DOVEX-481077 format. One line per field, with one value per residue: residue number from 0; residue in three letters; chain; x, y, z of N, C-alpha, C in turn. Coordinates in steps of 0.05 Angstrom, whole numbers, plus 5000, padded with zeros to 4 digits. Example, Ala and Ser with C-alpha at 12.3 -4.5 7.8 and 13.67 -1.06 7.14 Angstrom:
% DOVEX-481077
i	(0_1) .
aa	(Ala_Ser) .
ch	(A_A) .
n.x	(5264_5257) .
n.y	(4886_4955) .
n.z	(5156_5142) .
ca.x	(5246_5273) .
ca.y	(4910_4979) .
ca.z	(5156_5143) .
c.x	(5264_5258) .
c.y	(4934_5001) .
c.z	(5156_5157) .
***
This chain:
% DOVEX-481077
i	(0_1_2_3_4_5_6_7_8_9_10_11_12_13_14_15_16_17_18_19_20_21_22_23_24_25_26_27_28_29_30_31_32_33_34_35_36_37_38_39_40_41_42_43_44_45_46_47_48_49_50_51_52_53_54_55_56_57_58_59_60_61_62_63_64_65_66_67_68_69_70_71_72_73_74_75_76_77_78_79_80_81_82_83_84_85_86_87_88_89_90_91_92_93_94_95_96_97_98_99_100_101_102_103_104_105_106_107_108_109_110_111_112_113_114_115_116_117_118_119_120_121_122_123_124_125_126_127_128_129_130_131_132_133_134_135_136_137_138_139_140_141_142_143_144_145) .
aa	(Unk_Unk_Unk_Unk_Unk_Unk_Unk_Unk_Unk_Unk_Unk_Unk_Unk_Unk_Unk_Unk_Unk_Unk_Unk_Unk_Unk_Unk_Unk_Unk_Unk_Unk_Unk_Unk_Unk_Unk_Unk_Unk_Unk_Unk_Unk_Unk_Unk_Unk_Unk_Unk_Unk_Unk_Unk_Unk_Unk_Unk_Unk_Unk_Unk_Unk_Unk_Unk_Unk_Unk_Unk_Unk_Unk_Unk_Unk_Unk_Unk_Unk_Unk_Unk_Unk_Unk_Unk_Unk_Unk_Unk_Unk_Unk_Unk_Unk_Unk_Unk_Unk_Unk_Unk_Unk_Unk_Unk_Unk_Unk_Unk_Unk_Unk_Unk_Unk_Unk_Unk_Unk_Unk_Unk_Unk_Unk_Unk_Unk_Unk_Unk_Unk_Unk_Unk_Unk_Unk_Unk_Unk_Unk_Unk_Unk_Unk_Unk_Unk_Unk_Unk_Unk_Unk_Unk_Unk_Unk_Unk_Unk_Unk_Unk_Unk_Unk_Unk_Unk_Unk_Unk_Unk_Unk_Unk_Unk_Unk_Unk_Unk_Unk_Unk_Unk_Unk_Unk_Unk_Unk_Unk_Unk) .
ch	(A_A_A_A_A_A_A_A_A_A_A_A_A_A_A_A_A_A_A_A_A_A_A_A_A_A_A_A_A_A_A_A_A_A_A_A_A_A_A_A_A_A_A_A_A_A_A_A_A_A_A_A_A_A_A_A_A_A_A_A_A_A_A_A_A_A_A_A_A_A_A_A_A_A_A_A_A_A_A_A_A_A_A_A_A_A_A_A_A_A_A_A_A_A_A_A_A_A_A_A_A_A_A_A_A_A_A_A_A_A_A_A_A_A_A_A_A_A_A_A_A_A_A_A_A_A_A_A_A_A_A_A_A_A_A_A_A_A_A_A_A_A_A_A_A_A) .
n.x	(3304_3303_3299_3264_3238_3174_3135_3106_3043_3025_2975_2946_2900_2925_2900_2931_2946_2958_2979_2961_2976_2925_2932_2962_2929_2892_2919_2932_2870_2856_2906_2888_2832_2835_2852_2821_2820_2801_2822_2847_2855_2894_2937_2943_2963_3010_3051_3046_3073_3116_3137_3126_3167_3168_3138_3097_3066_3028_2969_2931_2900_2830_2817_2848_2853_2795_2810_2839_2804_2768_2801_2813_2764_2760_2795_2779_2739_2751_2785_2743_2726_2758_2769_2710_2727_2761_2741_2704_2749_2752_2720_2708_2747_2741_2723_2674_2657_2620_2643_2685_2748_2787_2769_2745_2792_2825_2804_2811_2859_2883_2861_2879_2934_2926_2902_2942_2979_2943_2942_2997_3012_2964_2992_3040_3019_2988_3030_3061_3019_3008_3073_3074_3037_3064_3118_3094_3075_3127_3159_3191_3180_3197_3249_3319_3338_3371) .
n.y	(6759_6822_6897_6920_6877_6851_6818_6753_6755_6808_6826_6829_6880_6935_6973_7036_7095_7161_7223_7293_7353_7406_7444_7418_7378_7411_7434_7380_7373_7414_7405_7354_7364_7381_7339_7292_7272_7240_7251_7214_7180_7212_7214_7152_7147_7187_7159_7106_7124_7132_7085_7051_7016_7013_7040_7022_7012_7049_7088_7129_7186_7206_7260_7255_7215_7216_7260_7227_7197_7221_7241_7193_7172_7218_7203_7150_7168_7201_7158_7120_7154_7156_7110_7100_7140_7112_7069_7086_7109_7056_7031_7074_7064_7018_6983_6980_7030_7086_7131_7192_7190_7218_7265_7239_7230_7277_7322_7279_7260_7315_7320_7284_7297_7351_7322_7287_7330_7347_7304_7283_7333_7313_7274_7296_7331_7286_7266_7305_7308_7255_7250_7297_7285_7245_7266_7291_7251_7220_7262_7286_7328_7403_7386_7398_7386_7341) .
n.z	(3716_3692_3709_3667_3639_3624_3675_3683_3680_3657_3627_3674_3708_3741_3801_3815_3854_3851_3872_3857_3849_3845_3811_3772_3756_3724_3690_3659_3648_3614_3574_3556_3541_3479_3457_3454_3505_3569_3636_3665_3612_3594_3626_3637_3582_3580_3611_3591_3534_3556_3570_3528_3478_3425_3359_3340_3372_3366_3374_3358_3397_3401_3374_3344_3317_3299_3249_3221_3205_3169_3127_3112_3088_3050_3005_2996_2963_2930_2899_2884_2848_2814_2792_2757_2726_2698_2678_2647_2603_2587_2557_2521_2499_2466_2402_2378_2401_2404_2435_2448_2465_2474_2485_2549_2571_2566_2606_2650_2654_2675_2727_2746_2749_2795_2824_2844_2872_2911_2942_2948_2988_3028_3047_3067_3110_3143_3162_3189_3233_3258_3264_3308_3346_3363_3381_3418_3463_3464_3487_3457_3433_3412_3424_3401_3335_3306) .
ca.x	(3291_3310_3277_3245_3228_3145_3118_3090_3013_3027_2957_2929_2894_2928_2900_2948_2940_2975_2970_2975_2965_2906_2949_2978_2893_2881_2938_2918_2846_2868_2911_2875_2810_2830_2857_2785_2828_2799_2839_2859_2860_2911_2954_2953_2980_3039_3057_3044_3097_3154_3140_3129_3188_3156_3120_3088_3044_3023_2945_2922_2890_2799_2809_2870_2840_2772_2814_2851_2794_2751_2823_2811_2743_2757_2806_2763_2715_2776_2789_2710_2716_2781_2756_2696_2733_2785_2715_2698_2758_2758_2691_2706_2770_2727_2723_2649_2644_2618_2645_2702_2775_2802_2743_2738_2817_2839_2801_2817_2889_2887_2848_2902_2954_2916_2896_2972_2991_2926_2957_3021_3001_2953_3006_3057_3005_2985_3062_3054_2993_3020_3102_3069_3032_3089_3138_3090_3079_3145_3178_3216_3156_3201_3271_3326_3338_3397) .
ca.y	(6775_6853_6906_6926_6862_6847_6803_6745_6760_6836_6836_6842_6910_6942_7007_7063_7122_7179_7248_7310_7386_7422_7464_7394_7368_7433_7433_7353_7374_7431_7393_7329_7377_7387_7313_7279_7248_7250_7261_7190_7175_7226_7191_7134_7148_7187_7143_7096_7130_7128_7050_7032_7022_7007_7057_7009_7008_7082_7098_7154_7198_7210_7281_7256_7194_7224_7274_7210_7175_7244_7239_7170_7171_7230_7187_7135_7182_7194_7133_7116_7176_7147_7085_7109_7151_7101_7051_7108_7111_7033_7039_7097_7064_6986_6991_6987_7053_7120_7153_7194_7180_7243_7275_7234_7226_7306_7319_7260_7274_7345_7321_7258_7318_7359_7303_7279_7349_7346_7284_7297_7356_7317_7263_7315_7337_7265_7259_7316_7306_7240_7258_7315_7267_7210_7288_7297_7234_7214_7279_7298_7366_7419_7374_7393_7365_7337) .
ca.z	(3705_3705_3716_3642_3629_3631_3684_3660_3673_3646_3621_3688_3714_3774_3808_3814_3849_3836_3882_3843_3857_3836_3776_3761_3747_3715_3658_3652_3634_3588_3550_3550_3528_3460_3440_3466_3527_3597_3658_3665_3594_3583_3650_3624_3564_3584_3630_3575_3517_3560_3573_3495_3462_3392_3346_3327_3396_3365_3393_3364_3411_3393_3361_3314_3307_3287_3240_3199_3192_3154_3103_3090_3081_3019_2995_2987_2950_2902_2896_2865_2819_2794_2779_2743_2702_2678_2664_2624_2594_2578_2553_2502_2473_2457_2366_2371_2423_2401_2457_2452_2489_2477_2510_2571_2588_2580_2636_2667_2662_2683_2756_2764_2757_2815_2855_2854_2884_2936_2959_2972_3008_3043_3061_3077_3132_3158_3172_3205_3258_3267_3280_3325_3360_3373_3394_3446_3479_3482_3496_3444_3429_3424_3420_3387_3320_3295) .
c.x	(3300_3284_3253_3235_3189_3135_3098_3061_3010_2999_2938_2921_2911_2929_2931_2942_2966_2966_2984_2964_2949_2910_2959_2949_2886_2898_2925_2894_2856_2881_2905_2848_2809_2837_2836_2795_2809_2819_2848_2865_2880_2936_2963_2972_3008_3049_3067_3070_3119_3153_3138_3159_3183_3134_3101_3056_3025_2986_2944_2909_2853_2806_2832_2852_2810_2779_2819_2831_2769_2771_2811_2787_2747_2774_2801_2744_2735_2784_2764_2709_2747_2774_2731_2706_2750_2763_2708_2711_2755_2740_2691_2735_2757_2727_2704_2637_2644_2633_2677_2731_2784_2784_2748_2763_2831_2836_2810_2843_2899_2883_2871_2915_2946_2909_2927_2985_2980_2943_2977_3025_2991_2972_3023_3043_2994_3009_3056_3045_3006_3043_3092_3057_3054_3111_3125_3088_3100_3167_3196_3208_3180_3234_3286_3331_3368_3410) .
c.y	(6807_6868_6925_6899_6851_6823_6772_6745_6791_6838_6835_6874_6907_6960_7022_7086_7132_7206_7275_7343_7397_7433_7430_7387_7389_7436_7409_7354_7397_7421_7365_7336_7364_7353_7290_7259_7249_7256_7229_7180_7189_7214_7172_7134_7163_7171_7119_7092_7129_7100_7036_7030_7014_7024_7048_6998_7035_7069_7122_7171_7214_7225_7275_7223_7195_7245_7251_7198_7194_7240_7209_7162_7194_7206_7169_7137_7179_7182_7119_7133_7165_7123_7087_7119_7134_7073_7065_7108_7079_7026_7048_7076_7027_7002_6993_7009_7076_7143_7166_7197_7201_7258_7270_7234_7249_7314_7295_7264_7292_7331_7302_7282_7336_7352_7295_7303_7354_7324_7281_7313_7346_7289_7271_7321_7323_7265_7272_7321_7288_7239_7277_7302_7244_7230_7291_7280_7224_7240_7293_7328_7377_7410_7384_7383_7364_7341) .
c.z	(3710_3703_3693_3626_3637_3650_3669_3659_3671_3637_3644_3701_3748_3781_3820_3826_3855_3853_3861_3856_3841_3808_3765_3737_3727_3689_3658_3628_3613_3571_3542_3528_3495_3439_3448_3486_3557_3612_3657_3647_3581_3601_3638_3591_3559_3598_3606_3549_3534_3568_3539_3484_3428_3378_3338_3335_3390_3369_3384_3384_3396_3373_3342_3297_3283_3255_3204_3185_3164_3130_3095_3081_3045_3006_2981_2956_2930_2887_2874_2846_2791_2773_2760_2717_2684_2672_2638_2600_2570_2554_2518_2482_2459_2420_2364_2389_2406_2414_2445_2466_2491_2499_2538_2578_2585_2590_2656_2682_2678_2714_2761_2763_2784_2828_2862_2868_2912_2949_2965_2991_3035_3064_3080_3112_3157_3177_3191_3237_3269_3277_3313_3349_3383_3392_3418_3465_3491_3488_3482_3426_3436_3427_3403_3371_3304_3271) .
***
């Protein structure tokens, strides 16, 4: 077994004690608070990021997870509105319908164009947030770009 291989019972918990000076502890508390992390959670996360070798193991900090949850909820609501509009257009497109499909479709298409812009901006923001968190925990934050 090499130094990097995981021992057979890797899931068992082992207590580790680390002594830090007061300034280091205060710094951990300061940087952990906006992320919603306790001192212990921040230290474990910092260590784990240095050990993990797969981005798929990303676990967002509580503050980031909450923000992503809000965006997810907004996107679900947008999807419901689009679904309702499509149902209305389908109903208006039926031969026996008295609804004017042009009256329904025109504002819907305008809204879709606006939504496309908003969704692209949201995707870029989420990528930046998650990328920033990954960079923070992996030590790539502030590293020169290739």
